[in-house]
VOPAGU-2260 file (C-alpha; in pm, 1 decimal, decimal comma):
REM VOPAGU-2260
SITE   aa  ch    i         X         Y         Z
SITE  UNK   A    0    4328,0    6307,6   -5558,1
SITE  UNK   A    1    4237,7    5961,6   -5621,3
SITE  UNK   A    2    4391,6    5611,3   -5630,2
SITE  UNK   A    3    4308,9    5288,2   -5784,9
SITE  UNK   A    4    4317,0    4946,5   -5703,3
SITE  UNK   A    5    4245,8    4578,2   -5932,7
SITE  UNK   A    6    3961,4    4388,0   -5776,2
SITE  UNK   A    7    4061,1    4102,5   -5584,2
SITE  UNK   A    8    3853,6    3904,8   -5853,8
SITE  UNK   A    9    4083,8    4014,6   -6110,1
SITE  UNK   A   10    4398,7    3796,5   -6182,0
SITE  UNK   A   11    4693,6    3940,6   -6439,5
SITE  UNK   A   12    4845,1    3638,3   -6606,3
SITE  UNK   A   13    5208,6    3720,8   -6817,9
SITE  UNK   A   14    5338,7    3558,9   -7075,9
SITE  UNK   A   15    5599,1    3620,7   -7340,8
SITE  UNK   A   16    5350,9    3806,4   -7584,5
SITE  UNK   A   17    5214,3    4025,1   -7312,0
SITE  UNK   A   18    4952,4    4000,9   -7038,2
SITE  UNK   A   19    4596,5    3921,6   -6966,1
SITE  UNK   A   20    4363,4    4011,8   -6693,2
SITE  UNK   A   21    4085,9    3758,5   -6634,4
SITE  UNK   A   22    3807,0    3817,7   -6419,4
SITE  UNK   A   23    3759,0    3526,6   -6199,6
SITE  UNK   A   24    3391,3    3506,9   -6156,6
SITE  UNK   A   25    3290,3    3545,9   -6541,4
SITE  UNK   A   26    3616,7    3415,4   -6676,9
SITE  UNK   A   27    3641,7    3695,0   -6933,0
SITE  UNK   A   28    3957,0    3878,2   -7007,1
SITE  UNK   A   29    4159,0    4169,5   -7144,6
SITE  UNK   A   30    4450,4    4113,3   -7369,1
SITE  UNK   A   31    4756,8    4352,0   -7380,3
SITE  UNK   A   32    5039,1    4365,1   -7573,0
SITE  UNK   A   33    5397,3    4316,4   -7439,2
SITE  UNK   A   34    5440,6    4686,4   -7390,1
SITE  UNK   A   35    5139,7    4754,3   -7247,7
SITE  UNK   A   36    5235,7    4465,0   -7013,0
SITE  UNK   A   37    5525,3    4604,9   -6911,1
SITE  UNK   A   38    5338,9    4906,4   -6797,4
SITE  UNK   A   39    5048,5    4764,4   -6621,1
SITE  UNK   A   40    5267,9    4544,0   -6438,7
SITE  UNK   A   41    5458,1    4884,8   -6292,8
SITE  UNK   A   42    5108,1    5054,2   -6248,4
SITE  UNK   A   43    4970,3    4773,2   -6046,1
SITE  UNK   A   44    5279,2    4711,9   -5813,5
SITE  UNK   A   45    5253,8    5074,3   -5720,3
SITE  UNK   A   46    4838,5    5117,0   -5698,5
SITE  UNK   A   47    4866,3    5369,6   -5371,0
SITE  UNK   A   48    5026,0    5627,3   -5650,1
SITE  UNK   A   49    4767,1    5933,8   -5690,6
SITE  UNK   A   50    4557,0    5857,0   -6013,4
SITE  UNK   A   51    4629,9    6222,3   -6157,5
SITE  UNK   A   52    4964,4    6194,1   -6134,4
SITE  UNK   A   53    4972,1    5923,5   -6387,5
SITE  UNK   A   54    5092,9    5980,7   -6764,4
SITE  UNK   A   55    4828,9    5972,6   -7039,9
SITE  UNK   A   56    4889,1    5595,9   -7179,5
SITE  UNK   A   57    4864,4    5509,6   -6800,2
SITE  UNK   A   58    4528,7    5666,1   -6746,3
SITE  UNK   A   59    4440,4    5521,4   -7047,3
SITE  UNK   A   60    4515,8    5152,5   -6939,4
SITE  UNK   A   61    4381,8    5238,6   -6621,6
SITE  UNK   A   62    4039,6    5380,2   -6740,3
SITE  UNK   A   63    4012,2    5080,3   -6962,8
SITE  UNK   A   64    4035,3    4811,1   -6649,7
SITE  UNK   A   65    3773,4    5042,7   -6517,7
SITE  UNK   A   66    3567,8    5046,4   -6789,0
SITE  UNK   A   67    3568,6    4658,8   -6776,7
SITE  UNK   A   68    3506,2    4641,3   -6422,0
SITE  UNK   A   69    3849,4    4463,9   -6326,7
SITE  UNK   A   70    3958,6    4766,7   -6143,2
SITE  UNK   A   71    3812,1    5054,5   -5935,1
SITE  UNK   A   72    3857,7    5398,7   -5819,0
SITE  UNK   A   73    3869,6    5518,3   -5494,1
SITE  UNK   A   74    3876,6    5870,8   -5291,7
SITE  UNK   A   75    4094,4    5678,6   -5043,3
SITE  UNK   A   76    4362,4    5415,5   -5007,3
SITE  UNK   A   77    4208,3    5069,0   -5047,5
SITE  UNK   A   78    4350,7    4736,2   -4947,2
SITE  UNK   A   79    4204,0    4370,7   -4952,5
SITE  UNK   A   80    4371,6    4328,7   -4619,6
SITE  UNK   A   81    4201,2    4497,5   -4403,4
SITE  UNK   A   82    4484,0    4501,7   -4135,1
SITE  UNK   A   83    4697,6    4663,9   -4332,0
SITE  UNK   A   84    4514,6    4983,2   -4278,9
SITE  UNK   A   85    4221,2    5014,2   -4073,6
SITE  UNK   A   86    4093,4    5333,0   -4240,8
SITE  UNK   A   87    4121,5    5150,3   -4578,1
SITE  UNK   A   88    3782,2    5054,3   -4787,4
SITE  UNK   A   89    3731,7    4685,1   -4757,8
SITE  UNK   A   90    3711,7    4504,2   -5060,8
SITE  UNK   A   91    3745,8    4173,1   -5019,1
SITE  UNK   A   92    3461,8    3956,7   -5070,2
SITE  UNK   A   93    3237,9    4232,1   -5239,0
SITE  UNK   A   94    3188,3    3985,4   -5536,8
SITE  UNK   A   95    3066,4    3686,3   -5438,2
SITE  UNK   A   96    2910,4    3495,1   -5757,3
SITE  UNK   A   97    2530,2    3515,3   -5798,6
SITE  UNK   A   98    2418,4    3114,8   -5815,2
SITE  UNK   A   99    2374,0    3091,6   -6198,8
SITE  UNK   A  100    2275,1    2798,5   -6424,0
SITE  UNK   A  101    2350,2    2772,3   -6791,2
SITE  UNK   A  102    2133,1    2445,7   -6820,0
SITE  UNK   A  103    1907,2    2278,6   -6573,5
SITE  UNK   A  104    1798,8    1901,1   -6665,4
SITE  UNK   A  105    1487,8    1766,9   -6647,6
SITE  UNK   A  106    1407,5    1429,2   -6687,0
SITE  UNK   A  107    1082,0    1328,7   -6886,2
SITE  UNK   A  108     990,2     952,9   -6706,6
SITE  UNK   A  109     670,3     803,5   -6570,1
SITE  UNK   A  110     718,9     722,1   -6244,9
SITE  UNK   A  111     581,9     395,0   -6264,2
SITE  UNK   A  112     846,3     262,5   -6495,8
SITE  UNK   A  113    1166,8     159,4   -6306,8
SITE  UNK   A  114    1463,4     306,6   -6454,3
SITE  UNK   A  115    1800,7      77,2   -6478,9
SITE  UNK   A  116    2145,1     226,1   -6471,0
SITE  UNK   A  117    2301,7     243,7   -6828,1
SITE  UNK   A  118    2667,3     271,7   -6789,5
SITE  UNK   A  119    2871,3     110,8   -7045,0
SITE  UNK   A  120    3157,7     155,8   -7313,8
SITE  UNK   A  121    2906,9     326,9   -7516,9
SITE  UNK   A  122    2854,7     630,5   -7315,7
SITE  UNK   A  123    3212,8     751,9   -7413,0
SITE  UNK   A  124    3025,0    1022,2   -7672,9
SITE  UNK   A  125    2940,3    1369,4   -7594,0
SITE  UNK   A  126    2653,2    1433,6   -7322,4
SITE  UNK   A  127    2465,3    1168,6   -7177,1
SITE  UNK   A  128    2169,7    1338,7   -7093,9
SITE  UNK   A  129    1958,5    1191,8   -7390,0
SITE  UNK   A  130    2038,0     835,7   -7230,3
SITE  UNK   A  131    1840,0     672,1   -6960,0
SITE  UNK   A  132    1934,9     833,0   -6627,1
SITE  UNK   A  133    2075,5     621,1   -6373,8
SITE  UNK   A  134    1889,4     539,8   -6050,1
SITE  UNK   A  135    1964,4     356,3   -5703,7
SITE  UNK   A  136    1666,3     153,3   -5694,2
SITE  UNK   A  137    1434,3     295,9   -6004,5
SITE  UNK   A  138    1205,9     612,3   -5990,5
SITE  UNK   A  139    1081,4     610,2   -5629,5
SITE  UNK   A  140     803,9     862,4   -5584,3
SITE  UNK   A  141     602,8    1181,1   -5760,7
SITE  UNK   A  142     696,1    1500,6   -5680,1
SITE  UNK   A  143     531,7    1822,5   -5727,5
SITE  UNK   A  144     630,5    1940,7   -6054,7
SITE  UNK   A  145     485,7    2308,2   -6073,2
SITE  UNK   A  146     598,6    2371,6   -5711,3
SITE  UNK   A  147     966,3    2271,2   -5821,1
SITE  UNK   A  148     902,5    2506,2   -6132,7
SITE  UNK   A  149     767,5    2808,5   -5933,0
SITE  UNK   A  150    1075,2    2796,5   -5717,4
SITE  UNK   A  151    1336,8    2752,4   -6013,7
SITE  UNK   A  152    1194,0    3011,9   -6204,0
SITE  UNK   A  153    1298,7    3265,6   -5904,6
SITE  UNK   A  154    1696,2    3138,4   -6020,5
SITE  UNK   A  155    1920,0    3262,0   -6268,6
SITE  UNK   A  156    1853,9    3003,8   -6548,6
SITE  UNK   A  157    1979,9    3033,7   -6933,5
SITE  UNK   A  158    1787,6    2705,8   -7067,6
SITE  UNK   A  159    1602,4    2432,9   -6950,4
SITE  UNK   A  160    1633,7    2036,5   -7127,7
SITE  UNK   A  161    1416,4    1776,7   -7137,4
SITE  UNK   A  162    1577,6    1471,7   -7178,7
SITE  UNK   A  163    1559,9    1079,4   -7061,2
SITE  UNK   A  164    1636,9     823,1   -7314,6
SITE  UNK   A  165    1301,0     921,5   -7537,0
SITE  UNK   A  166    1084,7    1164,6   -7422,1
SITE  UNK   A  167     872,0    1135,0   -7703,4
SITE  UNK   A  168     759,1     775,7   -7595,3
SITE  UNK   A  169     614,2     984,0   -7288,0
SITE  UNK   A  170     424,4    1255,9   -7516,7
SITE  UNK   A  171     178,0    1340,0   -7260,6
SITE  UNK   A  172     407,4    1391,2   -6993,6
SITE  UNK   A  173     627,7    1596,9   -7230,1
SITE  UNK   A  174     307,8    1828,0   -7258,0
SITE  UNK   A  175     263,4    1877,8   -6905,6
SITE  UNK   A  176     617,2    1982,1   -6814,6
SITE  UNK   A  177     626,7    2213,2   -7101,3
SITE  UNK   A  178     250,0    2393,3   -7029,8
SITE  UNK   A  179     413,7    2382,4   -6629,7
SITE  UNK   A  180     725,4    2562,0   -6771,7
SITE  UNK   A  181     552,6    2812,3   -6969,6
SITE  UNK   A  182     340,6    2936,7   -6678,0
SITE  UNK   A  183     616,1    3047,9   -6477,1
SITE  UNK   A  184     891,4    3079,8   -6721,2
SITE  UNK   A  185     749,7    3247,0   -7024,3
SITE  UNK   A  186    1065,9    3347,0   -7248,4
SITE  UNK   A  187    1310,1    3041,1   -7124,7
SITE  UNK   A  188    1464,1    2852,6   -7403,4
SITE  UNK   A  189    1358,5    2531,1   -7379,2
SITE  UNK   A  190    1515,3    2214,1   -7548,5
SITE  UNK   A  191    1420,3    1851,9   -7578,9
SITE  UNK   A  192    1667,2    1575,3   -7659,4
SITE  UNK   A  193    1599,9    1282,3   -7852,5
SITE  UNK   A  194    1680,7     969,4   -8055,7
SITE  UNK   A  195    1361,3     976,5   -8230,7
SITE  UNK   A  196    1404,0    1065,7   -8650,5
SITE  UNK   A  197    1050,4    1152,2   -8683,5
SITE  UNK   A  198     832,4    1233,0   -8436,9
SITE  UNK   A  199     457,2    1253,6   -8458,0
SITE  UNK   A  200     309,6    1552,7   -8626,2
SITE  UNK   A  201     101,5    1654,9   -8336,2
SITE  UNK   A  202     378,5    1691,9   -8040,8
SITE  UNK   A  203     628,8    1874,5   -8322,9
SITE  UNK   A  204     344,7    2123,9   -8354,9
SITE  UNK   A  205     274,4    2126,3   -7982,4
SITE  UNK   A  206     664,1    2218,9   -7945,8
SITE  UNK   A  207     662,9    2473,9   -8198,1
SITE  UNK   A  208     366,8    2652,6   -8087,8
SITE  UNK   A  209     531,5    2678,0   -7710,4
SITE  UNK   A  210     850,4    2767,4   -7885,8
SITE  UNK   A  211    1045,4    2461,2   -7759,7
SITE  UNK   A  212    1344,7    2367,1   -7969,3
SITE  UNK   A  213    1456,8    1975,3   -8041,5
SITE  UNK   A  214    1797,5    1822,1   -8070,3
SITE  UNK   A  215    1862,1    1476,3   -8221,5
SITE  UNK   A  216    2106,3    1271,2   -8075,8
SITE  UNK   A  217    2218,0    1013,3   -8336,4
SITE  UNK   A  218    2332,9     712,3   -8108,2
SITE  UNK   A  219    2507,7     552,5   -8417,8
SITE  UNK   A  220    2715,3     901,5   -8477,0
SITE  UNK   A  221    3045,4     809,5   -8631,4
SITE  UNK   A  222    3289,6     832,5   -8376,3
SITE  UNK   A  223    3546,0    1067,5   -8585,9
SITE  UNK   A  224    3331,0    1326,9   -8461,0
SITE  UNK   A  225    3482,2    1265,3   -8124,6
SITE  UNK   A  226    3783,7    1159,1   -8149,8
SITE  UNK   A  227    4084,2    1276,2   -7971,7
SITE  UNK   A  228    4194,2    1552,5   -8198,9
SITE  UNK   A  229    3851,1    1712,2   -8216,8
SITE  UNK   A  230    3816,5    1676,7   -7861,4
SITE  UNK   A  231    4154,4    1910,3   -7783,0
SITE  UNK   A  232    4083,8    2279,5   -7849,4
SITE  UNK   A  233    4417,1    2452,0   -7858,9
SITE  UNK   A  234    4266,3    2789,8   -7872,3
SITE  UNK   A  235    3998,4    2687,3   -7644,1
SITE  UNK   A  236    3857,3    3024,6   -7445,1
SITE  UNK   A  237    3775,1    2814,3   -7124,9
SITE  UNK   A  238    4141,4    2710,5   -7079,1
SITE  UNK   A  239    4179,1    2953,9   -6735,2
SITE  UNK   A  240    3800,2    2854,1   -6663,2
SITE  UNK   A  241    3918,1    2475,2   -6635,2
SITE  UNK   A  242    4175,3    2528,4   -6416,6
SITE  UNK   A  243    3936,0    2606,3   -6148,9
SITE  UNK   A  244    3582,3    2485,9   -6258,8
SITE  UNK   A  245    3475,0    2152,4   -6415,9
SITE  UNK   A  246    3484,9    2223,5   -6750,9
SITE  UNK   A  247    3096,6    2045,3   -6795,3
SITE  UNK   A  248    2921,8    2046,4   -6456,9
SITE  UNK   A  249    2995,5    2407,3   -6375,0
SITE  UNK   A  250    2672,1    2609,2   -6404,5
SITE  UNK   A  251    2444,6    2285,4   -6421,8
SITE  UNK   A  252    2199,7    2115,3   -6236,7
SITE  UNK   A  253    1958,6    1791,5   -6318,5
SITE  UNK   A  254    1661,2    1711,6   -6171,0
SITE  UNK   A  255    1503,9    1361,7   -6142,5
SITE  UNK   A  256    1172,5    1285,3   -6244,4
SITE  UNK   A  257    1129,3    1210,0   -5886,8
SITE  UNK   A  258    1237,4    1519,2   -5743,7
SITE  UNK   A  259    1590,3    1483,9   -5671,5
SITE  UNK   A  260    1846,2    1749,3   -5734,8
SITE  UNK   A  261    2197,7    1600,0   -5864,9
SITE  UNK   A  262    2502,7    1749,0   -6074,9
SITE  UNK   A  263    2444,6    1620,7   -6404,9
SITE  UNK   A  264    2201,2    1331,7   -6535,5
SITE  UNK   A  265    2458,3    1101,1   -6499,4
SITE  UNK   A  266    2572,8    1119,8   -6167,4
SITE  UNK   A  267    2344,8     888,3   -5937,2
SITE  UNK   A  268    2436,8    1150,5   -5619,4
SITE  UNK   A  269    2132,7    1294,3   -5470,0
SITE  UNK   A  270    2231,2    1631,6   -5370,2
SITE  UNK   A  271    1850,2    1736,6   -5230,6
SITE  UNK   A  272    1524,5    1614,3   -5210,6
SITE  UNK   A  273    1254,9    1891,9   -5367,8
SITE  UNK   A  274     956,9    1763,9   -5176,3
SITE  UNK   A  275    1140,4    1817,0   -4831,2
SITE  UNK   A  276    1425,1    2101,1   -4925,5
SITE  UNK   A  277    1438,6    2418,7   -5030,5
SITE  UNK   A  278    1667,4    2469,8   -5313,3
SITE  UNK   A  279    1848,9    2742,3   -5183,7
SITE  UNK   A  280    2014,2    2491,2   -4978,2
SITE  UNK   A  281    2204,5    2376,9   -5236,5
SITE  UNK   A  282    2364,7    2700,6   -5207,4
SITE  UNK   A  283    2365,9    2754,9   -4859,1
SITE  UNK   A  284    2547,9    2462,5   -4778,6
SITE  UNK   A  285    2773,5    2491,6   -5069,8
SITE  UNK   A  286    2655,7    2097,7   -5227,6
SITE  UNK   A  287    2740,4    2188,2   -5520,5
SITE  UNK   A  288    3098,8    2295,8   -5499,5
SITE  UNK   A  289    3285,0    1939,0   -5525,0
SITE  UNK   A  290    3142,7    1891,3   -5840,8
SITE  UNK   A  291    3149,6    2217,5   -6019,7
SITE  UNK   A  292    3561,5    2316,2   -5865,7
SITE  UNK   A  293    3665,9    1970,9   -5974,3
SITE  UNK   A  294    3900,2    2001,9   -6209,3
SITE  UNK   A  295    4103,8    1732,0   -6413,1
SITE  UNK   A  296    4396,8    1796,3   -6164,0
SITE  UNK   A  297    4224,1    1570,5   -5900,7
SITE  UNK   A  298    4157,5    1292,3   -6137,3
SITE  UNK   A  299    4385,6    1004,5   -6147,5
SITE  UNK   A  300    4461,1     937,2   -6555,7
SITE  UNK   A  301    4421,2    1342,9   -6614,5
SITE  UNK   A  302    4640,1    1501,2   -6393,4
SITE  UNK   A  303    4968,2    1451,3   -6579,6
SITE  UNK   A  304    4828,6    1458,3   -6933,3
SITE  UNK   A  305    4941,4    1791,3   -7088,2
SITE  UNK   A  306    4609,6    1870,0   -7252,3
SITE  UNK   A  307    4409,6    1832,2   -6934,7
SITE  UNK   A  308    4296,5    2204,2   -6933,1
SITE  UNK   A  309    4175,7    2195,8   -7327,0
SITE  UNK   A  310    4037,5    1850,2   -7325,7
SITE  UNK   A  311    3640,4    1833,5   -7346,9
SITE  UNK   A  312    3664,7    1478,3   -7280,0
SITE  UNK   A  313    3403,0    1372,7   -6952,8
SITE  UNK   A  314    3618,4    1140,6   -6716,1
SITE  UNK   A  315    3309,0    1145,9   -6455,6
SITE  UNK   A  316    3137,7     914,1   -6652,8
SITE  UNK   A  317    3313,7     640,7   -6533,7
SITE  UNK   A  318    3168,0     670,7   -6196,7
SITE  UNK   A  319    2854,9     482,8   -6340,5
SITE  UNK   A  320    3056,9     184,9   -6385,4
SITE  UNK   A  321    3346,3     200,0   -6140,2
SITE  UNK   A  322    3194,0     212,8   -5817,9
SITE  UNK   A  323    3273,1     578,7   -5755,7
SITE  UNK   A  324    3631,0     536,8   -5817,5
SITE  UNK   A  325    3755,9     875,2   -5967,8
SITE  UNK   A  326    3994,9     754,0   -6198,4
SITE  UNK   A  327    4015,5     818,1   -6589,1
SITE  UNK   A  328    4098,4     487,6   -6788,7
SITE  UNK   A  329    3854,1     293,4   -6931,4
SITE  UNK   A  330    3646,3     566,8   -7173,0
SITE  UNK   A  331    3963,4     830,1   -7241,9
SITE  UNK   A  332    3996,8     836,2   -7631,1
SITE  UNK   A  333    4307,5    1024,6   -7570,6
SITE  UNK   A  334    4501,1     764,9   -7342,2
SITE  UNK   A  335    4649,6     585,7   -7626,3
SITE  UNK   A  336    4779,1     930,7   -7829,5
SITE  UNK   A  337    4946,0    1086,3   -7512,8
């Protein structure tokens, strides 16, 4: 005798074509046909039924969900609500998300150089990591970069991105940062974003030897590549994710040249000072949540747009030029086409 139950982190969505079971942590999903969805709906409405009494096609559907980690098998009845049965296995809250960063941006800059805020209409193209980062009062202090990297090395990070207007104008600082990163995070991918067409051979050789990739940002890129039509992807695999999390900020972090942590390079909101606070405080106090969970449903100008969960345009760029007013109207390239 045994029982099955869909995990609380899994959500099933039905439509006229069938059904999808979505993992609300990873946002991976399994699609089912219309006929399968009918069987699945019946099974998930009756999770107290003995697994061994199911028909073979029903067992196959449940086994498929179990193999993918969406459904668990229990020897006894299990409920998400512990008040329903005091003897039941408590499964609510078991699947808390592990802090994960797909990218951490590191500003390449000289602490002696003041940096002016760069907001303006030209900022509506793509990612602004290659622009000069905005600062309230310029670069304020030097911080222990090596100590910060030694702590970042303990996190789950997919890639580090070195940016900041023109990293190749500060080659010595760039070398120091790469050398330090490789000391603590040897296998991690590192990328440098630059507008420089032909960097010096010496720095390119150094980056190649340290397995660092270079991405060229063309400041005069054609706007055709950024047209509204090209920013709307009707088959966007992140559609469900975008209903819960910000399509760009989720799993991102930026660290300024003076050791302040912010949600992205262009949002001048210092969430943490690495010289004074442990990076774990970001998670303990959920300081990133307000950005990671900011969807276009909360942004005026986007909330009523039919394409808000398909669109890759970033309304938050306007914060740099509009005194923090969360309203998308200046840079929205789809405004005239809605």
